[in-house]
C-alpha positions as CSV (number, residue, x, y, z in Angstrom):
1,X,13.0,-17.2,-24.1
2,X,13.3,-13.5,-23.5
3,X,14.7,-12.2,-20.2
4,X,12.3,-10.1,-18.0
5,X,13.6,-7.2,-16.0
6,X,11.2,-5.7,-13.5
7,X,11.3,-2.2,-12.2
8,X,9.4,-1.8,-8.9
9,X,7.4,1.3,-8.0
10,X,7.7,4.3,-5.7
11,X,7.1,3.0,-2.2
12,X,7.4,-0.6,-3.4
13,X,10.0,-3.2,-4.1
14,X,10.3,-6.7,-5.5
15,X,8.2,-8.1,-2.6
16,X,5.0,-6.9,-4.2
17,X,5.6,-9.2,-7.2
18,X,5.8,-12.3,-5.0
19,X,2.4,-13.6,-6.0
20,X,2.8,-13.2,-9.8
21,X,3.5,-16.2,-12.1
22,X,6.4,-15.7,-14.5
23,X,6.8,-19.4,-15.3
24,X,9.0,-20.0,-18.3
25,X,10.8,-16.7,-18.2
26,X,14.0,-15.8,-16.4
27,X,13.4,-12.8,-14.2
28,X,15.7,-10.1,-12.8
29,X,14.5,-7.4,-10.4
30,X,16.3,-4.1,-11.0
31,X,17.9,-2.6,-7.9
32,X,17.3,1.1,-7.4
33,X,20.3,3.3,-7.2
34,X,20.5,6.5,-5.2
35,X,20.3,9.5,-7.5
36,X,22.3,12.7,-7.1
37,X,20.2,15.8,-6.3
38,X,18.6,17.2,-9.5
39,X,19.7,14.2,-11.6
40,X,17.8,14.2,-14.9
41,X,15.7,11.1,-15.4
42,X,17.5,10.3,-18.6
43,X,20.8,10.2,-16.7
44,X,19.3,8.0,-14.1
45,X,18.0,5.6,-16.8
46,X,21.5,5.5,-18.4
47,X,23.1,4.5,-15.0
48,X,20.6,1.8,-14.2
49,X,20.9,0.2,-17.7
50,X,24.1,-1.5,-16.5
51,X,21.9,-4.1,-14.7
52,X,20.4,-5.2,-18.0
53,X,22.7,-7.7,-19.8
54,X,20.3,-9.8,-21.9
55,X,19.6,-8.8,-25.6
56,X,16.2,-7.4,-26.4
57,X,14.7,-7.8,-22.9
58,X,11.2,-7.5,-21.8
59,X,10.8,-4.6,-19.3
60,X,8.0,-4.6,-16.7
61,X,7.5,-1.4,-14.7
62,X,5.2,-0.9,-11.8
63,X,4.0,2.7,-11.0
64,X,7.1,4.9,-11.0
65,X,9.0,1.9,-12.3
66,X,7.0,2.2,-15.4
67,X,8.3,5.6,-16.1
68,X,11.9,4.4,-15.6
69,X,11.2,1.3,-17.8
70,X,10.0,3.7,-20.6
71,X,13.1,5.9,-20.2
72,X,15.4,2.8,-20.4
73,X,13.5,1.5,-23.4
74,X,14.3,4.7,-25.2
75,X,18.0,3.8,-25.0
76,X,18.1,0.1,-25.8
77,X,16.2,-2.4,-28.0
78,X,13.4,-4.1,-26.2
79,X,11.1,-7.0,-27.1
80,X,8.2,-5.7,-25.0
81,X,7.6,-3.0,-22.4
82,X,4.8,-3.6,-19.9
83,X,3.7,-1.0,-17.5
84,X,1.4,-1.6,-14.5
85,X,-0.5,1.0,-12.5
86,X,1.6,3.6,-14.3
87,X,1.5,6.3,-17.0
88,X,2.8,6.2,-20.6
89,X,3.4,9.9,-21.0
90,X,2.9,13.3,-19.4
91,X,-0.7,13.6,-20.7
92,X,-1.7,10.7,-18.3
93,X,-0.3,12.3,-15.2
94,X,-3.1,13.8,-13.1
95,X,-3.4,17.6,-13.5
96,X,-3.0,18.2,-9.8
97,X,0.4,16.4,-9.8
98,X,1.6,18.6,-12.7
99,X,0.3,21.7,-10.9
100,X,2.2,20.7,-7.7
101,X,5.3,20.3,-9.8
102,X,4.9,23.8,-11.3
103,X,4.4,25.3,-7.9
104,X,7.0,23.1,-6.3
105,X,4.5,22.1,-3.6
106,X,5.9,18.6,-3.5
107,X,9.2,19.9,-2.1
108,X,7.4,21.0,1.1
109,X,6.6,17.4,2.0
110,X,9.1,15.9,4.5
111,X,10.4,12.4,3.5
112,X,9.4,11.1,7.0
113,X,5.8,11.9,6.2
114,X,5.9,10.2,2.9
115,X,7.3,7.0,4.5
116,X,4.5,6.8,7.1
117,X,2.1,3.9,7.0
118,X,-1.4,4.6,8.2
119,X,-5.1,4.1,7.2
120,X,-4.7,6.8,4.5
121,X,-1.7,5.2,2.8
122,X,-3.3,1.8,3.1
123,X,-6.4,3.1,1.3
124,X,-4.4,5.0,-1.3
125,X,-2.3,2.0,-2.2
126,X,-5.2,-0.4,-2.0
127,X,-3.8,-2.5,0.8
128,X,-6.9,-4.1,2.3
129,X,-5.8,-7.3,4.1
130,X,-3.7,-7.4,7.2
131,X,-0.9,-9.1,5.2
132,X,-1.0,-6.4,2.6
133,X,-0.9,-3.6,5.2
134,X,2.1,-5.2,7.0
135,X,4.0,-5.6,3.8
136,X,3.3,-2.1,2.7
137,X,4.5,-0.7,6.0
138,X,7.7,-2.7,5.8
139,X,8.3,-1.5,2.2
140,X,7.7,2.2,3.0
141,X,10.0,2.0,6.0
142,X,12.8,0.5,3.8
143,X,12.4,3.1,1.0
144,X,15.4,5.3,0.5
145,X,14.2,8.9,1.4
146,X,16.6,10.4,-1.2
147,X,15.2,8.2,-3.9
148,X,11.7,8.9,-2.7
149,X,12.0,12.7,-2.9
150,X,13.8,12.5,-6.3
151,X,11.2,10.1,-7.7
152,X,8.3,12.3,-6.7
153,X,9.9,15.3,-8.4
154,X,10.5,13.2,-11.5
155,X,6.9,12.1,-11.6
156,X,5.4,15.6,-11.3
157,X,7.8,17.1,-13.8
158,X,8.1,14.2,-16.3
159,X,8.1,15.7,-19.8
160,X,7.7,12.5,-22.0
161,X,5.1,13.0,-24.8
162,X,5.7,9.9,-26.9
163,X,4.3,6.4,-26.5
164,X,6.5,3.4,-27.3
165,X,5.1,1.2,-30.1
166,X,5.8,-2.1,-28.2
167,X,4.3,-0.9,-24.9
168,X,1.3,-2.6,-23.2
169,X,-0.4,-0.8,-20.3
170,X,-2.4,-2.6,-17.5
171,X,-4.3,-0.5,-15.0
172,X,-6.8,-1.0,-12.2
173,X,-10.2,0.8,-12.2
174,X,-9.9,1.6,-8.5
175,X,-6.3,3.0,-8.6
176,X,-6.2,6.1,-6.3
177,X,-2.6,7.0,-6.8
178,X,-2.8,7.3,-10.6
179,X,-6.6,7.3,-11.2
180,X,-8.0,5.2,-14.1
181,X,-9.9,8.1,-15.6
182,X,-6.6,9.8,-16.6
183,X,-5.1,6.9,-18.5
184,X,-5.8,4.9,-21.7
185,X,-4.8,1.3,-21.0
186,X,-4.8,-1.9,-23.0
187,X,-6.0,-4.1,-20.1
188,X,-8.0,-3.0,-17.1
189,X,-8.6,-4.9,-13.9
190,X,-12.0,-4.2,-12.2
191,X,-11.6,-2.9,-8.7
192,X,-7.8,-3.1,-9.0
193,X,-5.9,-0.7,-6.8
194,X,-2.4,0.6,-7.0
195,X,-1.0,-2.6,-5.5
196,X,-3.1,-5.0,-7.6
197,X,0.1,-7.0,-8.5
198,X,-0.1,-8.1,-4.9
199,X,-3.8,-8.7,-4.2
200,X,-5.1,-9.3,-7.7
201,X,-2.2,-11.6,-8.6
202,X,-4.2,-14.4,-10.3
203,X,-5.9,-12.0,-12.7
204,X,-2.7,-10.1,-13.2
205,X,-0.7,-13.3,-13.9
206,X,-3.3,-14.4,-16.6
207,X,-3.0,-11.1,-18.4
208,X,0.8,-11.0,-18.1
209,X,1.1,-14.5,-19.6
210,X,-1.2,-13.5,-22.5
211,X,1.1,-10.5,-23.2
212,X,4.4,-12.4,-22.7
213,X,3.4,-15.3,-24.9
214,X,1.9,-13.2,-27.7
């Protein structure tokens, strides 16, 4: 059985995967490292690869974790790469993010603002229930501000133009962080928001099992 390595997203960690069913597969959650200022994403991927010890692993990446999973998969042999609520290449990044990257507008945002939890962030992430909102608040508060700023810069300037042949993309139709209209996915979840791994777990688990056992 192939080993699964999971890359959590920006403003998220392994807690958002708590409702998913990975029965039959050994799972390791990748721990984020703190990047040096200006570190290229390729270098970051090389440094985080040390946590992957199984041959031909399955990589699963959520949101920003999908980008890192793709960068890692460019450096090692993988059985499958699954991205959730993410993008495969630069063409799927919303134009306004890319514009912000060119104008460096994202650098004007203070990390403290990005870590705030309020009605807007709940709506953007798709946290509807009281439990989801509480978990999202805790995750945002625990997010490393250095990693957060670096990750945002990486997203808006990501230059990848290729799509991995063994990649499967799952996306929600109600995603407000990375809107559905900008991506071409293999599986879509109706009314799924950016945190559908948490609140659409049953549907997500069924799709994941189909992909993993294929």
